[in-house]
C-alpha positions in Angstrom: 0.0 0.0 0.0 1.3 3.4 -0.9 0.9 6.1 2.0 0.0 9.6 1.5 2.4 12.3 2.5 0.0 13.1 5.2 0.1 9.5 6.7 3.9 9.4 6.2 4.3 12.6 8.2 2.0 11.3 11.1 3.8 8.0 11.4 7.1 9.6 11.3 6.3 12.7 13.8 3.4 11.5 15.8 0.9 14.2 14.7 -0.3 16.2 11.7 1.8 18.5 9.4 0.5 22.1 9.5 0.9 22.6 5.7 1.6 20.6 2.4 3.5 22.0 -0.5 3.0 20.8 -4.1 5.9 21.7 -6.2 6.1 20.4 -9.9 8.9 19.3 -12.1 9.3 20.8 -15.5 10.0 19.9 -19.0 11.4 22.4 -21.5 9.9 22.2 -25.0 12.5 24.4 -26.6 15.5 26.8 -25.6 18.2 24.7 -24.0 21.3 26.2 -22.5 20.0 29.8 -23.2 18.8 30.7 -19.8 22.3 31.4 -18.4 22.9 33.4 -21.5 20.2 35.8 -20.6 18.0 34.3 -23.4 14.7 32.8 -24.0 13.3 29.5 -22.9 9.8 27.8 -23.1 9.4 25.4 -20.4 6.2 24.0 -18.6 5.4 22.7 -15.3 4.4 19.0 -15.5 2.1 16.8 -13.5 4.9 14.9 -11.8 5.9 16.7 -8.5 7.1 16.9 -5.0 4.8 16.8 -2.1 6.2 18.3 1.2 4.4 18.0 4.6 6.0 20.2 7.1 5.5 21.5 10.7 7.5 24.0 12.5 9.9 23.2 15.2 11.1 25.5 18.1 14.7 24.0 18.3 16.2 25.4 15.3 16.6 22.0 13.5 15.5 21.1 10.1 14.8 17.5 9.9 13.4 16.0 6.7 12.7 12.6 5.5 12.1 11.3 1.9 9.3 8.8 1.7 9.6 6.0 3.9 13.3 6.3 4.4 14.7 6.0 7.9 17.6 8.4 7.3 16.8 11.9 7.8 18.5 14.9 6.0 19.1 17.2 9.0 20.9 20.4 9.9 20.7 23.6 12.2 19.6 26.7 10.6 22.1 28.8 12.6 25.0 26.6 12.0 25.0 25.6 8.1 27.9 23.3 7.9 27.4 21.8 4.4 25.8 18.3 4.4 26.9 15.7 1.9 23.4 14.4 0.9 20.4 15.6 -0.9 19.8 17.8 2.2 22.3 20.4 0.6 19.2 21.6 -1.5 17.1 22.6 1.5 20.3 23.7 3.2 20.9 26.1 0.3 17.5 27.6 0.5 17.8 28.2 4.2 21.1 29.9 3.6 19.7 32.2 0.8 16.8 33.3 3.1 19.3 34.1 5.9 21.8 35.9 3.6 18.7 38.3 2.4 18.0 39.0 6.2 14.8 37.0 6.2 13.6 35.0 9.1 14.5 31.3 9.4 13.1 28.6 11.5 13.4 25.1 12.1 10.8 22.6 10.7 10.4 18.9 10.2 8.9 17.4 7.0 8.2 14.3 5.0 8.5 14.5 1.1 7.3 12.1 -1.5 8.1 12.7 -5.3 7.0 11.0 -8.4 9.7 13.0 -10.5 12.3 10.5 -11.8 15.8 11.6 -10.3 18.4 12.4 -12.6 16.1 12.7 -15.6 16.5 16.3 -16.7 13.0 17.0 -15.2 14.3 19.4 -12.5 13.6 17.5 -9.4 16.3 19.7 -7.5 14.5 23.1 -8.5 11.2 21.3 -7.3 12.7 20.3 -4.1 14.2 24.0 -3.5 11.0 25.7 -4.3 9.0 23.3 -1.9 11.5 24.2 0.9 11.1 27.8 0.1 7.3 27.7 0.0 7.1 25.9 3.3 9.7 28.2 5.0 7.9 31.3 3.8 4.6 30.0 5.3 6.0 29.3 8.7 7.7 32.5 9.0 4.8 34.4 7.7 6.6 35.8 4.6 4.6 37.0 1.7 5.1 34.7 -1.1 6.6 36.3 -4.2 7.0 33.5 -6.8 9.8 35.5 -8.9 11.7 36.7 -5.9 11.6 33.2 -4.5 12.7 31.5 -7.6 15.6 33.7 -8.1 16.5 33.0 -4.3 16.5 29.3 -5.1 18.8 29.9 -8.1 21.3 31.5 -5.8 20.9 28.6 -3.5 21.9 26.2 -6.2 24.7 28.3 -7.6 26.2 29.4 -4.4 25.6 26.6 -2.1 25.1 23.3 -4.0 27.7 24.6 -6.6 25.7 24.1 -9.9 26.0 27.1 -12.3 22.4 26.8 -13.4 20.4 29.5 -14.9 17.0 30.7 -13.8 14.8 28.6 -15.8 14.0 25.6 -13.8 13.2 27.6 -10.6 11.2 30.0 -12.6 8.7 27.5 -14.1 8.5 25.7 -11.1 7.4 28.6 -9.2 5.5 30.5 -11.8 3.9 27.7 -14.0 0.5 28.5 -15.5 -2.3 25.9 -15.9 -2.7 24.9 -19.7 0.2 27.1 -20.9 4.0 26.8 -21.6 5.6 29.9 -20.4 8.2 31.8 -22.6 10.5 33.2 -20.2 12.8 36.1 -20.8 15.8 35.2 -18.7 17.1 38.7 -18.7 14.2 40.7 -17.1 12.5 37.5 -15.8 9.1 38.4 -17.7 7.0 35.6 -18.9 4.5 35.1 -21.6 2.0 32.3 -21.9 1.8 30.1 -25.0 -1.4 28.1 -24.8 -1.1 24.4 -25.5 -4.3 23.8 -27.4 -6.1 20.4 -26.9 -5.0 19.2 -30.4 -1.5 18.2 -29.0 0.0 16.5 -26.1 3.5 17.0 -24.7 5.2 13.7 -24.2 8.0 13.3 -21.7 10.4 10.6 -22.9 12.5 9.5 -20.0 15.3 7.1 -21.3 15.8 5.5 -18.0 19.3 7.0 -17.8 20.5 9.4 -15.3 22.9 12.3 -15.4 24.5 14.4 -12.6 25.0 18.1 -13.2 28.1 18.2 -11.0 29.6 15.4 -12.8 28.9 16.7 -16.3 30.4 19.4 -18.3 27.5 21.8 -17.7 29.7 24.4 -15.9 32.4 24.2 -18.8 29.7 25.0 -21.3 28.8 28.2 -19.4 32.5 29.1 -19.1 32.7 28.9 -22.8 29.7 31.0 -23.4 31.1 33.7 -21.3 34.4 33.7 -23.2 32.5 33.7 -26.6 30.4 36.7 -25.4 33.8 38.6 -24.3 35.2 37.9 -27.8 32.2 39.1 -29.5 32.2 42.1 -27.3 28.7 41.8 -26.0 27.5 41.5 -22.6 26.0 38.0 -23.1 25.3 35.9 -26.1 21.7 37.1 -25.9 22.9 40.3 -27.4 24.7 38.7 -30.5 23.2 37.9 -33.7 23.7 34.6 -36.0 25.4 36.8 -38.7 27.7 38.3 -36.1 28.7 35.0 -34.9 29.3 33.3 -38.2 31.3 36.3 -39.5 33.5 36.5 -36.2 37.0 35.4 -35.2 35.4 32.8 -33.0 36.8 29.3 -33.9 36.3 25.6 -33.0 34.3 24.8 -29.8 33.6 28.5 -28.8 32.1 29.1 -32.3 29.9 26.0 -32.1 28.7 26.9 -28.6 27.9 30.4 -29.7 26.2 29.2 -32.7 23.9 27.0 -30.8 22.9 29.6 -28.1 22.1 32.2 -30.7 20.2 30.2 -33.2 18.3 28.6 -30.1 17.1 31.9 -29.1 15.4 32.5 -32.4 13.9 29.0 -32.4 12.3 29.8 -29.2 10.5 32.8 -30.7 9.4 31.0 -33.9 8.3 27.9 -31.9 5.9 30.2 -29.8 4.5 31.7 -32.9 4.1 28.4 -34.7 2.2 27.0 -31.4 -0.2 30.2 -31.3 -1.1 29.6 -34.8 -1.7 25.8 -34.7 1.2 25.1 -37.1 2.2 21.9 -35.3 4.5 20.5 -38.1 6.4 23.8 -38.0 6.7 23.6 -34.2 7.9 20.1 -34.3 10.6 20.9 -37.1 12.0 23.6 -34.8 12.3 21.0 -32.0 14.2 18.7 -34.2 16.6 21.5 -35.2 17.1 22.3 -31.6 18.1 18.7 -30.9 20.6 18.6 -33.8 22.1 21.9 -32.6 22.3 20.6 -29.1 23.9 17.3 -30.5 26.4 18.6 -32.8 27.3 22.2 -31.8 26.6 22.2 -28.0 27.6 18.3 -27.7 25.3 17.5 -24.6 23.2 14.7 -26.2 24.2 11.1 -25.7 23.5 7.6 -27.1 20.2 7.1 -25.1 18.9 10.5 -25.8 19.8 10.3 -29.6 18.0 7.0 -29.8 14.9 8.1 -28.0 14.5 11.2 -30.4 15.2 9.1 -33.5 12.5 6.5 -32.4 10.0 9.3 -31.5 10.4 10.8 -35.0 9.9 7.6 -36.6 6.4 7.2 -34.7 3.2 8.1 -36.3 1.5 11.1 -34.7 4.8 12.9 -33.5 5.4 16.2 -34.9 8.8 16.6 -33.3 11.2 15.7 -30.5 14.5 16.8 -28.8 16.5 16.2 -25.7 15.4 18.3 -22.8 17.4 19.6 -19.5 21.1 19.9 -19.5 21.5 16.9 -21.4 24.1 14.0 -21.6 21.4 11.5 -20.4 17.9 11.6 -18.8 14.9 12.7 -20.7 13.7 14.0 -24.2 10.4 15.6 -25.1 8.1 15.3 -28.0 5.1 17.3 -29.5 2.3 14.8 -30.5 -1.2 14.9 -32.1 -3.6 14.2 -29.2 -5.6 11.6 -31.1 -2.4 9.7 -31.6 -0.6 10.3 -28.3 -1.6 7.3 -26.5 -0.6 4.9 -29.3 2.7 6.6 -29.8 3.5 6.6 -26.2 2.8 2.7 -26.2 4.8 2.2 -29.2 7.9 4.1 -28.1 7.7 2.4 -24.7 7.8 -1.0 -26.3 10.3 -0.3 -29.0 12.9 1.6 -27.0 14.5 -1.2 -25.2 15.3 -2.8 -28.6 17.3 0.4 -29.5 18.9 1.0 -26.2 19.3 -1.3 -23.1 17.1 0.7 -20.6 13.6 0.6 -19.6 12.0 3.9 -20.5 9.2 5.9 -18.9 6.9 7.7 -21.2 4.7 10.4 -19.7 2.1 12.4 -21.6 1.5 15.6 -19.9 -0.5 18.8 -19.8 0.9 22.1 -18.4 0.2 22.6 -14.8 0.3 25.3 -12.2 3.4 26.1 -10.2 4.4 25.5 -6.5 1.4 26.0 -4.3 0.6 25.4 -0.5 -2.4 24.0 1.3 -3.5 23.8 4.7 -4.9 20.3 5.8 
């Protein structure tokens, strides 16, 4: 029997939680590795999530359990010695609150998650936003979704040690039911792009995992900074494709810059295609994005390429691409709603014949961002 987060909390802490936070994972439809270049991204919150049941404590301790695990992630809010576990994410959020002069308080909690870990569906950002939402509630802090998202970005950059951009935390915090969000990662403004009932977004988890800290993610970011410097712009957001192609950039630096600049334009073109119901054009742009990520940014991998190739062979699929930082994890596809169930079943059955891994196919509609309820 699967216990609810309420039941798990009651069993663990002998009493009821005072609040429960729902914090979604996300999938990015297009716009990869552009967020830390001040560019454009088009993610959506999905119907996979972290549920976190919490109750405040008076001893300054944070004690968190994951599911039915008997091992807690714990630390003191006034003595933040970095922990070597998943507790580093909530610890980073507490640290970001304290650095901003906000009240912090101990709390206890239990979380359950159906976001596949290491899949590129942003389980870490979902956890950070869940903790931030809970901490804001128990300290009577008004919830500002954008401010909290940026605070959680700092937590991951400065405490966890991953030089992520703003996309994951922004969409986890600000997702809109029924819409993909086009996010301007320079000014943090969001524009909803409605996902019509004619199409379905399919998350195509390859069953493989990647770890950002062990990947070359940070190296890609450093190369982008170098490329912008050589081009004489503040960030690659400010460069045109002609400027890149006609510059003195060479080799890897040229390739990385070409991906980012062309990807920004694809995000804008994709939004127009979706708004106008041009599903085939939207799918074509997703394929171009994958090819650019594979060839110029070099963040794809055998499992991701196999999944994208299979999806594109499947009737009813308009387009597919890797999603997230890459290297392993998940791809995403746009499919005709009338064919999506058959497509998902076909891909799930065939993928193990292409790559030695069990996939997880998740048809999804856009969901709302992080929210809190009182039992």
